[in-house]
N, C-alpha and C positions, 0 to 999 in steps of 0.2 A: 569460599568465594573470595576473590580479590576485593580489596577495598575499592568502592566506586570512586571515580574521579569527580563525581557530582554530589552535592549535598543530599539529594534524594536519588534513590537507585533508579537509573534510567531504564527505559523500555525500548527495545528494537521493534519498530512497527512494520518491518517488511524484510522477510528472508525466505529462502526456498530450500527444501530438502528433497533429494531424489537419488535414485540409483540408475546407472546406465542400462541395467538389464530389465528395467520395468517396461511393461507394454506402453508403447508410444502412440499418441493420437494420430489418426490419419490426417494428412494434409498439413502436418506441422511444418513450421518454417525453420526449425532448429531441433537438434537432438544432442544431448551432452555425451561426451566420450569419457567421463569421469563420474565418480560418486560424490555426493554432498550429503553425508549422513547426519542424523540427528545427534549422534555422539560428537561429531565435528562441530556442529553448531552450538550445542550446550557448552562445549569446551571454550568456545569464544565468548559466550555470554559470561561464563565464570571468570575467564581471564581478564575481561574488561569491566567487571563489576555490574553487569546488567541483571536485573532481577527477573525480567520476563522477555519473551519474544513472540512475534506474530508470524506464523507461517502462511505464505500465500501460495495457492496451488499454481504451479507453473503451467504455461499454456501447452507445452509438449506432452503433458500427462492427461490432457483433456478433462473429462468429467469423472475420471476414476480417482477419487479422493482418498483411496485406501491407505496410501503411504503416509500422508500427513495425519490421517486419523490414527494410525499406529503410533506416530510420534506424540500426538496429544495424549494417548493412553499411557505412554511411558512417563510423561511429565505433565500431568493435568494441572498442577499448581503453578506452572511456569509458562505454559504455552497457550495461545489461542490461534485460531486459523481463519482464513478467508478461502472459501470453497468455490468450485466451478460446477454448475449444474445445467442441465437442459431445462427449458421452461416448463416441460411437462412433468417434472420430478414430483413424486408423491409426497403428501404431507408427512407420512410416516418416515420417509427418507430424510426429510428436513428435520423432523424430530430427532432422529438418530445423530445427524450432524450437530444439532444444537446441544444435545446431551454430551457429545464428545468434546465440545469446546469451540465449535465454529461460531463466529460472531458476525459473519457477513458473506456476501457473494461477490465474486469478481466477474467483471464484464470487460474482457480484453477485446477491444474493437480495432486493434492494429491489424490492418490487412483485411478487415471485414466491413461490409456496408453498414453505415450508421442507421439506415432505415429500419433495421430489425427492432430497434428500441420502440418504434411506434406500433409494432404488431401487437394485437390483443393478447397473445399468449405471453409475450415478454412483459407487457405492462402488468398483467395479472401476477407474474412472478415477482416483480418489483413490489407490488402491494403486499404480497405474502411475506416478503422480507421485512417490510415496514412493520407489519403486525407482530413480528418476532423481535422488533427493536434491533434488527440487523442493519448494518451499513451495506451500501452498494459501492464497490470499488471499481472505478473505471480507468482504463488505460486507453488513451486516444490522443492524437495530435491536437495541439491548441488551435490549429487552423479551423477545426469544425467542432470543438468541444461545446461551444455555446449553442449549437444546434440540437444537441442531445441532452444536455444537462437539465433543461426544464422538464422534460418528460420523466426523468429519473426523480427529480424533486417533487413532482406532482404525486408520486406514489406515497409520499409521507415519510420515506426513509431518509436517513442521513446518507450523504454521498461523499465518498473520498476520491479525490482526483490524484492519480499516481504521478510521481516523478516530475513535480513542478508543472504538470499539465503538458509536458513534452512540447515546449515552444520551438524546438529545433534551432536553438540559438538564443540570443538575448530577447527578453520580453520587450516588445515595442508597443507602448500604449497608443501610438498613432496608427498602428496596423489594425484595420477593422476587426479581424477575427480575434486578435489579442484584446482589443478594447472591449469587445462584446463579452469575452470570457471574464475579464476583470470586473465588468459591470455586474456580473452575477455573484461575485464573491461576498457581497454583503448578506447573502441569504444565510439564516441561522443554522441551516442543516448542511451547508456545503463546506467541506474540509479539503485541505491540500496536504499531500505528503511530500516533504522535502527529502527526496531520495534520488539516488542514481543520477547525479548531474551529468555523467557521461552519456546517458540515454537522452537527456534533454539538450545535449551539446552545449554545455555551459562550463566555462572555466571559473575559477574562484571569484574573480571580479564580476563576471556576468551573473554568477549565482548570488552574490551579494546584492546586486541591483535587482535581480529577479525577486529575491526575498523582500526587498523594500517595496517593490511594486505590488506584490501579493498582499503584504501586510497593510499597506495603505488602502488598497481596494477593499480588503475585508473589514477594515476599520478595527482590527483586533488581531492578536496573535494567539487567541485561545482555540482556534480551529486549525492548527497546524501541528503535524507530528513529523518524526524523523524515522527513516528506515535505512538499514545498512545495505539492503539489496544483496546480501551475501547469498551465494558465492559469486555474484557479478557475472552471470552467464554471458558469454561472448565478449566480455571485457575483463576476464580474469587476470590477464598478463599485466595490466596497469593499475589494478585496484585490489584492495584487501580491507578487512574490517578496521584495523587501526588507521589505515589511510583515510577511510571515510569519516572516522571520528575526528582526525586532524583537519579534514576539509570542513566539517561542521564547526569546529572551533574557530577556523579562519573566517567562515561566512557569518557566524553569529558569535562574536567575541564576548558578549555580555553573558556572564555566568547565570544570572537570575533568569534571563530569557531562555537560555538553553535548558535550564532545569524545568521551566514551564513546558517547553516543547517535548523534551525527552521523557518527562515523568508525569506531570499533572495532566497535560492534554491527552497523552497516550492512555493513561489510566482511565480517563473519562470515556473515550471513544471505544476502547477495546474491552472495557469492563474488567480491568485488572487493578489490583491493589498496589499502589506505588509505595513499596516499603523496602 
């Protein structure tokens, strides 16, 4: 493994693996025309000195988590995963996911109605996740995140907000929806993933300002993690793993703070040994 550029080995908190010939979910908004294999991903972790990675089930594979489970079985000591399931999933299926290395559930609400979160069946699933000490990872625009986060937090689970909260540009504390989201960040179980600035429509300066706004609102930087978002689906031409690392160094130039976010915080939320 290459020597890590950080004092403690960093952890990548968000990546995807898939093959183009896998069964794709009905109603998907996108389907890849290339493969992103676990071998490709592990090579990047090794090359840049990362000790661990977290695989997130891509939306176009729906609730068939078999490909990321196969990756977990190949590298049980280095990988964890965030799965996608239907609310009626059986406890035995959740047991199998947990045994394989799944540490949370993803709720991708982009293009979906937010009111599903208030349905009894979904609330029951969130509570089942909380009992397993899993996180619930949510992807949704900041315009209405504040409407759905309270019901997720009511479950007792830790909640991870993807991609800066998808503000769609600079975070504006004077904008009611942004202000309402920032007001929730003091909650001890609410986390934010500093990943995919291109999905949040942030340039480096705007990302620096967004990070400052998030940090001030949270009153701490202990509930923030970073993810490469490799292989940057639909944004591959302008992004790569080293480019995202360079972006992180520009946004957070303080080495000690980067170490906390990349290693200590990620180890805590994903249940990984930062070594």
